[in-house]
N, CA, C and O atoms as a DFTB+ gen file, in Angstrom:
524 C
 N C O
     1  1      -7.284     -18.517     -11.344
     2  2      -7.907     -16.821     -10.428
     3  2      -8.905     -17.836      -9.499
     4  3      -9.554     -18.778      -9.953
     5  1      -8.853     -17.361      -7.959
     6  2      -9.669     -17.254      -6.745
     7  2     -10.301     -15.899      -6.932
     8  3      -9.754     -14.939      -7.476
     9  1     -11.743     -15.937      -6.325
    10  2     -12.789     -15.100      -6.188
    11  2     -12.806     -14.626      -4.797
    12  3     -13.701     -13.824      -4.526
    13  1     -11.890     -15.006      -3.747
    14  2     -11.479     -14.545      -2.719
    15  2     -11.192     -13.065      -2.984
    16  3     -10.914     -12.578      -4.080
    17  1     -11.289     -12.499      -1.953
    18  2     -10.887     -10.582      -1.574
    19  2      -9.431     -10.473      -1.145
    20  3      -8.726     -10.898      -0.229
    21  1      -9.283      -9.584      -2.400
    22  2      -7.735      -9.249      -1.954
    23  2      -8.225      -8.485      -0.776
    24  3      -9.253      -7.969      -0.338
    25  1      -6.508      -8.741      -0.374
    26  2      -6.256      -8.095       1.303
    27  2      -5.435      -6.960       0.695
    28  3      -4.827      -7.301      -0.320
    29  1      -5.221      -5.263       1.205
    30  2      -4.950      -4.759       1.054
    31  2      -4.285      -4.595       2.535
    32  3      -4.457      -5.473       3.381
    33  1      -3.654      -3.633       2.755
    34  2      -3.197      -3.335       3.988
    35  2      -2.848      -1.344       3.621
    36  3      -2.027      -0.919       2.808
    37  1      -3.719      -0.543       4.471
    38  2      -3.675       0.902       3.814
    39  2      -2.800       1.200       5.288
    40  3      -3.204       0.769       6.368
    41  1      -1.319       2.148       5.108
    42  2      -1.042       2.119       6.134
    43  2      -0.525       3.925       5.535
    44  3      -0.077       4.160       4.412
    45  1      -0.844       5.389       7.076
    46  2      -0.951       5.700       6.591
    47  2      -1.603       6.944       7.729
    48  3      -2.739       7.324       7.449
    49  1      -0.972       7.551       8.919
    50  2      -1.145       7.820      10.275
    51  2      -2.677       8.730       9.516
    52  3      -3.677       8.447      10.175
    53  1      -2.963       9.622       8.425
    54  2      -4.154      10.209       8.568
    55  2      -5.231       9.062       8.286
    56  3      -5.167       8.247       7.366
    57  1      -6.150       9.148       9.175
    58  2      -7.808       8.581       9.391
    59  2      -8.697       9.507       8.115
    60  3      -9.870       9.211       7.888
    61  1      -8.263      10.212       7.627
    62  2      -9.279      10.585       5.977
    63  2      -8.757       9.856       5.592
    64  3      -9.377       8.793       5.573
    65  1      -7.143       9.800       4.944
    66  2      -6.736       9.475       3.488
    67  2      -7.071       7.817       3.925
    68  3      -7.493       7.167       2.968
    69  1      -6.914       6.864       5.533
    70  2      -7.218       6.032       5.563
    71  2      -8.386       5.324       5.066
    72  3      -8.564       4.287       4.427
    73  1      -9.460       6.645       5.805
    74  2     -10.569       6.330       5.095
    75  2     -11.430       6.249       3.916
    76  3     -12.338       5.430       3.776
    77  1     -10.921       7.590       2.667
    78  2     -11.175       7.646       2.020
    79  2     -10.954       6.099       0.787
    80  3     -11.736       5.561       0.003
    81  1      -9.337       5.801       1.199
    82  2      -8.708       5.282       0.370
    83  2      -9.767       3.286       0.479
    84  3      -9.563       2.425      -0.377
    85  1     -10.668       3.089       1.579
    86  2     -11.115       2.697       2.107
    87  2     -12.849       1.891       0.856
    88  3     -13.200       0.854       0.293
    89  1     -13.354       3.435       1.122
    90  2     -14.400       3.718      -0.041
    91  2     -14.085       3.653      -0.941
    92  3     -14.901       3.072      -1.657
    93  1     -12.905       4.076      -1.608
    94  2     -13.017       3.145      -3.358
    95  2     -12.254       2.310      -3.588
    96  3     -11.824       1.879      -4.658
    97  1     -11.966       1.929      -2.103
    98  2     -11.597       0.068      -2.681
    99  2     -12.720      -1.092      -2.369
   100  3     -13.183      -1.858      -3.214
   101  1     -13.032      -1.058      -1.078
   102  2     -13.933      -1.658      -0.733
   103  2     -15.029      -1.959      -1.409
   104  3     -15.429      -3.106      -1.209
   105  1     -15.714      -1.247      -2.219
   106  2     -16.937      -1.443      -3.215
   107  2     -16.459      -1.992      -4.635
   108  3     -17.323      -2.361      -5.431
   109  1     -14.964      -2.062      -5.012
   110  2     -14.226      -2.692      -5.190
   111  2     -13.994      -4.084      -5.472
   112  3     -13.694      -4.713      -6.487
   113  1     -14.194      -4.341      -4.415
   114  2     -13.870      -5.972      -3.780
   115  2     -12.234      -6.167      -3.430
   116  3     -11.379      -6.936      -3.869
   117  1     -12.219      -5.059      -2.393
   118  2     -10.627      -5.199      -1.840
   119  2     -11.257      -4.978      -0.599
   120  3     -12.156      -4.169      -0.370
   121  1     -10.260      -6.422       0.847
   122  2     -10.798      -6.489       1.936
   123  2      -9.966      -5.676       2.583
   124  3      -9.015      -6.305       3.047
   125  1      -9.933      -4.353       2.837
   126  2      -8.975      -3.448       3.415
   127  2      -8.673      -3.644       5.139
   128  3      -9.518      -4.070       5.927
   129  1      -7.220      -3.213       5.519
   130  2      -6.971      -3.963       6.666
   131  2      -5.710      -1.882       6.926
   132  3      -5.157      -1.204       6.060
   133  1      -5.790      -1.705       8.207
   134  2      -5.457      -0.361       8.744
   135  2      -4.176      -0.292       9.673
   136  3      -4.108      -0.683      10.838
   137  1      -3.396       0.160       9.080
   138  2      -2.411       0.464      10.271
   139  2      -2.329       2.374      10.026
   140  3      -2.780       3.063       9.110
   141  1      -1.304       2.889      11.692
   142  2      -0.994       4.299      11.912
   143  2       0.291       4.088      11.731
   144  3       0.613       4.109      12.918
   145  1       1.185       3.918      11.219
   146  2       2.108       4.104      11.118
   147  2       3.496       2.207      10.643
   148  3       3.196       1.014      10.609
   149  1       4.788       2.885      10.408
   150  2       5.181       1.470       9.583
   151  2       5.597       0.754      10.693
   152  3       6.460      -0.006      10.255
   153  1       5.424       0.497      12.327
   154  2       6.125      -0.109      12.573
   155  2       4.224      -1.060      13.307
   156  3       4.306      -2.066      14.012
   157  1       2.964      -0.512      12.963
   158  2       1.881      -1.333      13.257
   159  2       2.144      -2.274      11.847
   160  3       2.166      -3.504      11.808
   161  1       2.352      -1.264      10.623
   162  2       2.084      -1.879       9.283
   163  2       2.936      -3.453       8.794
   164  3       2.584      -4.482       8.218
   165  1       4.901      -2.655       9.721
   166  2       5.289      -4.489      10.053
   167  2       3.942      -5.766      10.640
   168  3       3.325      -6.683      10.097
   169  1       3.993      -5.044      12.259
   170  2       3.694      -5.947      12.843
   171  2       2.584      -6.774      12.100
   172  3       2.731      -7.995      12.044
   173  1       1.409      -6.147      11.486
   174  2       0.204      -7.217      10.270
   175  2       0.739      -7.692       9.337
   176  3      -0.064      -8.361       8.687
   177  1       2.475      -7.682       8.608
   178  2       1.744      -7.562       7.794
   179  2       3.224      -8.915       7.938
   180  3       3.440      -9.984       7.366
   181  1       3.743      -8.346       8.699
   182  2       4.771     -10.505       9.472
   183  2       3.748     -10.869       9.722
   184  3       4.051     -12.062       9.747
   185  1       2.204     -10.861      10.059
   186  2       1.006     -12.383       9.771
   187  2       0.444     -12.531       8.884
   188  3      -0.478     -13.340       8.780
   189  1       1.160     -11.223       7.339
   190  2       1.661     -12.532       6.599
   191  2      -0.726     -12.247       5.485
   192  3      -1.848     -11.768       5.653
   193  1       0.003     -12.896       4.695
   194  2      -1.680     -12.641       3.782
   195  2      -2.738     -12.120       3.141
   196  3      -3.916     -12.289       2.826
   197  1      -0.850     -10.692       3.027
   198  2      -1.695      -9.312       2.095
   199  2      -1.419     -10.298       0.772
   200  3      -1.056     -11.448       0.523
   201  1      -2.007      -8.571      -0.188
   202  2      -2.145      -8.860      -1.454
   203  2      -0.954      -7.640      -2.350
   204  3      -0.312      -7.447      -3.382
   205  1      -1.275      -7.155      -1.148
   206  2      -1.278      -5.282      -1.762
   207  2      -0.632      -4.324       0.112
   208  3      -0.994      -4.498       1.276
   209  1       0.409      -3.380      -0.531
   210  2       0.734      -2.829       0.064
   211  2       0.652      -1.601      -0.284
   212  3       1.081      -1.415      -1.423
   213  1       0.094      -0.260       0.484
   214  2      -0.313       1.087       0.812
   215  2       0.278       1.763       1.000
   216  3       0.255       1.855       2.228
   217  1       0.838       2.356       0.677
   218  2       1.771       2.692       2.143
   219  2       1.940       4.875       2.093
   220  3       1.918       5.510       1.039
   221  1       2.065       5.418       3.287
   222  2       2.038       6.826       2.998
   223  2       4.003       6.074       3.340
   224  3       4.535       5.027       3.707
   225  1       4.489       7.838       2.790
   226  2       6.181       8.440       3.682
   227  2       6.530       9.103       4.779
   228  3       7.420       8.757       5.556
   229  1       5.701      10.267       4.888
   230  2       4.856      11.031       6.376
   231  2       4.636      10.331       6.671
   232  3       3.962       9.535       6.017
   233  1       5.324       9.957       8.708
   234  2       4.656       8.816       9.458
   235  2       5.146       9.530      10.755
   236  3       6.142      10.236      10.601
   237  1       4.568       9.459      12.112
   238  2       5.649       8.898      12.850
   239  2       5.745       7.712      13.383
   240  3       4.873       6.848      13.284
   241  1       7.277       7.540      14.246
   242  2       7.049       6.414      14.751
   243  2       8.175       5.775      13.411
   244  3       9.386       5.902      13.230
   245  1       7.316       5.214      12.809
   246  2       8.364       4.992      11.705
   247  2       7.814       5.018      10.568
   248  3       6.675       4.603      10.354
   249  1       9.012       5.795       9.233
   250  2       8.131       6.275       7.890
   251  2       7.606       4.813       7.124
   252  3       7.411       3.680       7.566
   253  1       7.457       5.530       5.520
   254  2       7.155       4.096       5.178
   255  2       8.465       4.109       4.150
   256  3       8.148       3.512       3.122
   257  1       9.746       4.567       4.100
   258  2      11.115       4.459       3.457
   259  2      11.357       3.256       3.968
   260  3      11.686       2.228       3.378
   261  1      11.088       3.535       5.639
   262  2      12.131       2.260       6.745
   263  2      10.955       1.383       6.557
   264  3      11.278       0.223       6.303
   265  1       9.636       1.615       6.610
   266  2       8.926       0.296       6.870
   267  2       9.539      -0.996       5.230
   268  3       9.705      -2.214       5.166
   269  1       9.656      -0.079       4.408
   270  2       9.176      -1.076       2.955
   271  2      11.030      -1.141       3.064
   272  3      11.295      -2.342       3.011
   273  1      12.116      -0.477       3.167
   274  2      13.543      -1.460       3.384
   275  2      13.309      -2.756       4.468
   276  3      13.723      -3.847       4.077
   277  1      12.597      -2.683       5.952
   278  2      11.642      -3.850       6.280
   279  2      11.231      -4.553       6.014
   280  3      11.790      -5.650       6.020
   281  1      10.332      -4.429       5.720
   282  2       9.938      -4.983       4.616
   283  2      10.327      -6.548       4.153
   284  3      10.022      -7.697       4.473
   285  1      11.493      -5.619       2.866
   286  2      12.206      -6.383       2.014
   287  2      12.933      -7.471       2.770
   288  3      13.213      -8.634       2.480
   289  1      13.101      -6.882       3.601
   290  2      14.462      -7.689       4.678
   291  2      13.602      -9.654       4.816
   292  3      13.986     -10.761       4.440
   293  1      12.574      -9.237       5.421
   294  2      11.711     -10.079       5.265
   295  2      12.095     -11.353       4.317
   296  3      12.640     -11.487       3.221
   297  1      11.482     -12.295       5.390
   298  2      11.396     -14.104       4.312
   299  2      10.715     -14.178       2.737
   300  3      11.344     -13.432       1.987
   301  1       9.967     -14.651       2.279
   302  2       8.581     -14.836       1.012
   303  2       8.192     -15.151       1.766
   304  3       9.079     -15.608       2.488
   305  1       6.350     -15.333       2.616
   306  2       6.179     -14.615       1.074
   307  2       5.824     -12.987       1.063
   308  3       5.182     -12.318       0.253
   309  1       6.454     -12.655       2.199
   310  2       5.771     -11.571       3.509
   311  2       7.101     -10.243       2.498
   312  3       6.846      -9.082       2.176
   313  1       8.384     -10.998       2.263
   314  2       9.274      -9.879       1.666
   315  2       9.241      -9.056       0.519
   316  3       9.629      -7.964       0.105
   317  1       8.337     -10.484       0.047
   318  2       8.218      -9.676      -1.459
   319  2       6.225      -9.462      -2.551
   320  3       5.726      -9.598      -3.667
   321  1       5.721      -8.866      -0.427
   322  2       4.510      -8.287      -0.793
   323  2       4.309      -7.080      -1.767
   324  3       4.935      -6.088      -1.395
   325  1       3.678      -6.933      -2.785
   326  2       3.411      -6.396      -3.017
   327  2       3.728      -4.265      -3.196
   328  3       2.779      -4.027      -3.943
   329  1       4.198      -3.309      -3.035
   330  2       3.799      -2.576      -2.078
   331  2       3.610      -0.801      -2.557
   332  3       4.065      -0.070      -1.677
   333  1       3.278      -0.362      -3.253
   334  2       3.012       0.883      -3.660
   335  2       2.721       2.619      -2.958
   336  3       1.644       3.033      -2.529
   337  1       3.807       3.254      -3.011
   338  2       4.212       4.404      -2.106
   339  2       3.022       5.066      -2.741
   340  3       2.910       5.009      -3.966
   341  1       1.594       6.060      -1.585
   342  2       1.105       7.315      -2.627
   343  2       1.957       8.173      -1.142
   344  3       2.346       8.012       0.015
   345  1       1.854       9.056      -2.174
   346  2       2.905      10.288      -0.649
   347  2       2.087      11.570      -1.883
   348  3       1.435      11.706      -2.918
   349  1       2.841      12.319      -0.634
   350  2       2.344      14.290      -0.760
   351  2       3.603      14.508      -2.001
   352  3       3.354      14.864      -3.152
   353  1       4.873      14.230      -1.506
   354  2       5.772      14.082      -2.227
   355  2       6.390      14.323      -3.044
   356  3       7.495      14.295      -2.502
   357  1       6.622      14.661      -4.428
   358  2       6.817      14.732      -5.772
   359  2       8.375      14.964      -6.274
   360  3       9.043      14.719      -5.269
   361  1       8.723      15.101      -6.692
   362  2      10.691      14.820      -6.725
   363  2      10.756      13.590      -7.142
   364  3      10.240      12.577      -6.668
   365  1      11.333      13.715      -7.939
   366  2      11.499      12.709      -8.890
   367  2      13.832      12.196      -7.689
   368  3      14.649      11.542      -8.338
   369  1      14.120      12.555      -6.584
   370  2      14.511      11.852      -6.047
   371  2      13.479      11.114      -4.747
   372  3      13.763      10.071      -4.159
   373  1      12.278      11.937      -4.511
   374  2      11.610      11.037      -4.249
   375  2      10.580       9.972      -4.535
   376  3       9.677       9.484      -3.856
   377  1      11.200       9.686      -6.291
   378  2      10.514       8.215      -6.768
   379  2      11.782       7.116      -6.865
   380  3      11.634       5.896      -6.926
   381  1      13.285       7.959      -6.867
   382  2      13.827       6.651      -6.663
   383  2      13.784       6.417      -5.334
   384  3      13.313       5.301      -5.111
   385  1      14.266       7.379      -3.760
   386  2      14.232       6.987      -3.016
   387  2      13.180       5.247      -2.994
   388  3      13.664       4.116      -3.001
   389  1      11.490       5.682      -2.964
   390  2      10.794       4.710      -2.629
   391  2      11.326       3.612      -3.453
   392  3      11.373       2.544      -2.843
   393  1      11.948       3.562      -5.283
   394  2      12.039       2.685      -5.479
   395  2      13.016       2.280      -5.394
   396  3      13.348       1.751      -6.455
   397  1      14.100       2.195      -4.292
   398  2      15.341       1.627      -3.452
   399  2      14.771       0.975      -2.412
   400  3      14.878      -0.236      -2.217
   401  1      14.009       1.938      -1.561
   402  2      13.330       1.443      -0.868
   403  2      12.825      -0.263      -1.095
   404  3      13.169      -1.204      -0.380
   405  1      11.825      -0.324      -2.428
   406  2      11.772      -1.825      -2.679
   407  2       9.806      -1.204      -2.780
   408  3       8.835      -1.874      -2.429
   409  1       9.782       0.394      -3.433
   410  2       8.100       0.324      -4.032
   411  2       7.705      -0.524      -5.058
   412  3       8.336      -1.566      -4.881
   413  1       7.134      -0.609      -5.846
   414  2       6.689      -1.201      -6.581
   415  2       6.126      -0.079      -7.326
   416  3       6.543       0.081      -8.473
   417  1       5.590       0.413      -7.045
   418  2       5.202       2.165      -7.996
   419  2       4.786       3.230      -7.016
   420  3       4.441       2.795      -5.917
   421  1       4.758       4.199      -7.141
   422  2       4.719       5.190      -6.624
   423  2       3.895       6.414      -7.011
   424  3       4.468       7.123      -7.838
   425  1       2.688       6.842      -6.618
   426  2       1.318       7.725      -6.602
   427  2       1.959       8.911      -6.310
   428  3       3.157       8.930      -6.596
   429  1       1.565       9.741      -5.900
   430  2       0.512      11.493      -5.986
   431  2      -0.204      11.453      -5.934
   432  3      -1.075      11.309      -6.792
   433  1      -0.264      11.633      -4.152
   434  2      -1.019      12.522      -3.308
   435  2      -1.726      13.986      -3.990
   436  3      -0.823      14.723      -4.387
   437  1      -3.030      14.539      -4.203
   438  2      -3.998      13.945      -4.163
   439  2      -4.192      12.773      -5.020
   440  3      -3.919      12.718      -6.219
   441  1      -4.807      11.615      -4.120
   442  2      -5.040      10.443      -5.661
   443  2      -6.346      10.510      -5.811
   444  3      -7.323      10.673      -5.080
   445  1      -6.019      10.259      -7.534
   446  2      -7.079       9.784      -7.850
   447  2      -8.653       8.816      -8.316
   448  3      -9.119       9.420      -9.282
   449  1      -9.119       8.193      -8.142
   450  2      -9.924       7.067      -7.359
   451  2      -9.652       5.865      -8.530
   452  3      -9.023       4.839      -8.271
   453  1     -10.384       6.248     -10.210
   454  2      -9.804       5.157     -11.148
   455  2      -8.060       4.832     -10.917
   456  3      -7.537       3.742     -10.685
   457  1      -7.609       5.755     -11.022
   458  2      -5.994       5.278     -10.833
   459  2      -5.458       4.964      -9.945
   460  3      -4.241       4.955     -10.134
   461  1      -5.928       4.504      -8.419
   462  2      -5.528       4.331      -7.685
   463  2      -6.231       2.821      -7.631
   464  3      -5.497       1.900      -7.272
   465  1      -7.673       2.505      -7.983
   466  2      -7.846       1.145      -8.221
   467  2      -7.575       0.465      -9.532
   468  3      -7.645      -0.726      -9.835
   469  1      -7.480       0.775      -9.737
   470  2      -6.978       0.265     -11.628
   471  2      -5.159       0.189     -11.455
   472  3      -4.614       0.120     -12.556
   473  1      -4.075       0.192     -10.129
   474  2      -3.368       0.708     -10.296
   475  2      -3.180      -0.788      -8.345
   476  3      -2.038      -1.240      -8.256
   477  1      -3.789      -1.099      -7.640
   478  2      -3.883      -1.755      -6.482
   479  2      -4.572      -2.487      -7.513
   480  3      -5.409      -1.593      -7.643
   481  1      -5.008      -3.501      -8.513
   482  2      -5.968      -4.250      -9.357
   483  2      -4.572      -4.706      -9.419
   484  3      -3.932      -5.349      -8.586
   485  1      -4.186      -4.199     -10.692
   486  2      -2.808      -4.477     -11.172
   487  2      -1.572      -5.499     -10.217
   488  3      -0.946      -6.553     -10.328
   489  1      -1.821      -3.965      -8.937
   490  2      -0.216      -4.965      -8.051
   491  2      -0.331      -5.867      -7.160
   492  3       0.424      -6.632      -6.560
   493  1      -1.928      -5.525      -7.201
   494  2      -3.235      -6.904      -5.431
   495  2      -3.242      -8.336      -6.419
   496  3      -3.337      -9.438      -5.878
   497  1      -3.084      -8.134      -8.602
   498  2      -3.429      -9.331      -9.224
   499  2      -5.254      -9.811      -9.131
   500  3      -5.833     -10.870      -8.890
   501  1      -5.687      -8.461      -9.450
   502  2      -7.073      -8.878      -8.630
   503  2      -7.794      -8.427     -10.366
   504  3      -6.999      -8.050     -11.227
   505  1      -8.966      -8.504     -10.623
   506  2      -9.278      -8.473     -12.287
   507  2      -9.542      -7.078     -11.671
   508  3      -9.591      -6.536     -10.566
   509  1      -9.716      -6.729     -13.261
   510  2     -10.252      -5.100     -13.059
   511  2     -11.840      -4.920     -12.771
   512  3     -12.854      -5.617     -12.775
   513  1     -11.473      -3.624     -12.529
   514  2     -12.858      -2.700     -11.968
   515  2     -14.100      -1.980     -13.075
   516  3     -14.070      -1.003     -13.824
   517  1     -15.302      -3.142     -12.697
   518  2     -16.545      -2.411     -13.286
   519  2     -17.122      -1.576     -12.672
   520  3     -16.654      -1.407     -11.545
   521  1     -17.553      -1.260     -12.803
   522  2     -19.295       0.076     -11.727
   523  2     -20.056      -0.258     -12.343
   524  3     -21.204       0.157     -12.186
């Protein structure tokens, strides 16, 4: 494993959520980039180099599920980038829809800092964070 910072793309239409995720993950050694919606996220993802994408479901222009389906249609390695859905939607049908769209894991907002860090580290292939 290399010592480089793992790159995480955070996709959420809420500036507050993006800022909070950055505040939680940067001290743990992650390099964060942001996108406001699925269209912007897909453009950034096509540039490659992300170790993980954290994506909301409900966003304007292109929602998270549509983004994930579009991402999974891309050739590797872009199409295989791990994705963690973070949403306020909490029903079993929401989790199943995310799984079918290509999510690797699903967390419900409000997010817990420790849980977010541990799942991001596991999915991005980073060592566990210790304060």
